[in-house]
C-alpha positions as CSV (number, residue, x, y, z in Angstrom):
1,X,135.6,61.2,42.1
2,X,134.7,62.6,45.4
3,X,134.2,66.4,45.5
4,X,134.3,68.4,48.7
5,X,133.7,72.1,47.9
6,X,134.7,74.3,50.9
7,X,133.8,77.9,51.3
8,X,133.5,80.6,53.9
9,X,137.1,81.3,54.9
10,X,138.5,84.8,55.1
11,X,140.0,87.5,57.3
12,X,138.2,88.3,60.6
13,X,139.2,90.3,63.7
14,X,139.8,88.6,67.0
15,X,136.5,87.9,68.7
16,X,134.6,87.6,65.4
17,X,132.8,84.7,63.8
18,X,132.9,82.8,60.6
19,X,130.9,79.9,59.1
20,X,132.6,77.4,56.9
21,X,130.7,75.1,54.6
22,X,131.6,71.9,52.8
23,X,129.3,70.8,50.0
24,X,129.4,67.3,48.6
25,X,127.3,64.8,46.7
26,X,124.2,63.1,48.2
27,X,126.0,59.7,48.1
28,X,128.9,61.0,50.1
29,X,126.7,62.9,52.5
30,X,124.5,60.0,53.2
31,X,127.2,57.4,53.7
32,X,130.1,59.1,55.3
33,X,130.9,60.7,58.6
34,X,132.3,64.2,58.3
35,X,134.8,66.3,60.1
36,X,136.8,69.5,60.0
37,X,140.6,69.7,60.6
38,X,142.9,72.6,60.5
39,X,146.6,73.1,59.9
40,X,148.5,76.2,61.0
41,X,151.9,77.1,59.4
42,X,154.6,74.8,60.8
43,X,152.2,72.7,62.8
44,X,150.5,69.4,62.4
45,X,147.0,69.0,61.1
46,X,144.6,68.8,64.0
47,X,141.0,67.9,64.5
48,X,138.4,70.6,65.0
49,X,135.1,68.8,65.1
50,X,133.4,65.6,63.9
51,X,129.8,64.8,63.1
52,X,128.5,61.3,62.4
53,X,125.9,60.3,59.8
54,X,123.5,60.2,62.7
55,X,124.4,63.7,63.8
56,X,126.6,62.9,66.9
57,X,129.3,65.5,67.4
58,X,132.7,65.6,69.1
59,X,135.0,68.5,69.8
60,X,138.5,68.7,71.2
61,X,138.9,70.8,74.3
62,X,140.8,73.5,72.4
63,X,137.7,74.6,70.6
64,X,134.8,73.2,72.7
65,X,132.2,75.9,73.4
66,X,133.4,78.1,70.5
67,X,132.7,76.0,67.4
68,X,129.6,74.0,66.3
69,X,129.6,71.5,63.5
70,X,126.3,70.7,61.8
71,X,125.0,69.0,58.7
72,X,122.1,69.9,56.3
73,X,120.7,67.0,54.4
74,X,118.7,69.2,52.1
75,X,121.9,70.7,50.8
76,X,124.4,67.8,51.4
77,X,126.5,70.3,53.3
78,X,128.4,70.3,56.5
79,X,129.0,73.5,58.4
80,X,131.5,74.8,60.9
81,X,130.3,77.8,62.9
82,X,133.2,79.4,64.7
83,X,132.7,82.1,67.3
84,X,135.0,84.1,69.6
85,X,137.8,83.6,67.1
86,X,141.4,84.0,68.3
87,X,144.6,84.7,66.4
88,X,145.7,81.1,67.2
89,X,142.7,79.9,65.2
90,X,144.5,81.1,62.1
91,X,145.0,78.0,59.8
92,X,143.9,76.3,56.7
93,X,140.7,74.5,57.5
94,X,140.0,71.2,55.7
95,X,136.8,69.2,55.3
96,X,137.2,65.5,55.7
97,X,134.8,62.6,55.1
98,X,135.4,59.0,56.2
99,X,133.8,55.6,56.3
100,X,134.7,52.0,55.7
101,X,134.5,52.9,52.0
102,X,137.3,55.4,52.1
103,X,138.6,58.8,53.3
104,X,138.8,62.0,51.4
105,X,140.0,65.6,52.0
106,X,138.8,68.9,50.7
107,X,141.2,71.4,49.2
108,X,141.1,73.6,52.3
109,X,140.0,77.2,53.0
110,X,142.1,79.8,54.7
111,X,141.0,81.4,58.0
112,X,143.0,84.3,59.3
113,X,142.2,86.0,62.6
114,X,143.8,89.3,63.2
115,X,144.6,90.6,66.7
């Protein structure tokens, strides 16, 4: 069973920062690409960032320059550093891992940005 353990969500004021983490097993970390998605109430789930096994990253324009995805092989963990947060960033953030072997979602962590 694939385990993705997310942490770091919470309540933050507009303009603030948060760092989310997603810990998994060494097997998953080594063989899967990783990403963060988010879903706000009443909206579709949307991509926030991706990072390949080799460390290449992508970001949609909506968050580019404000978020950074990274991965730490010593901890088998992927991070999402979010800065200059806005109320519209409020959502449940999900860790996602994917490869030809399969695709798996984390349980999600709530991020709430107050104005």
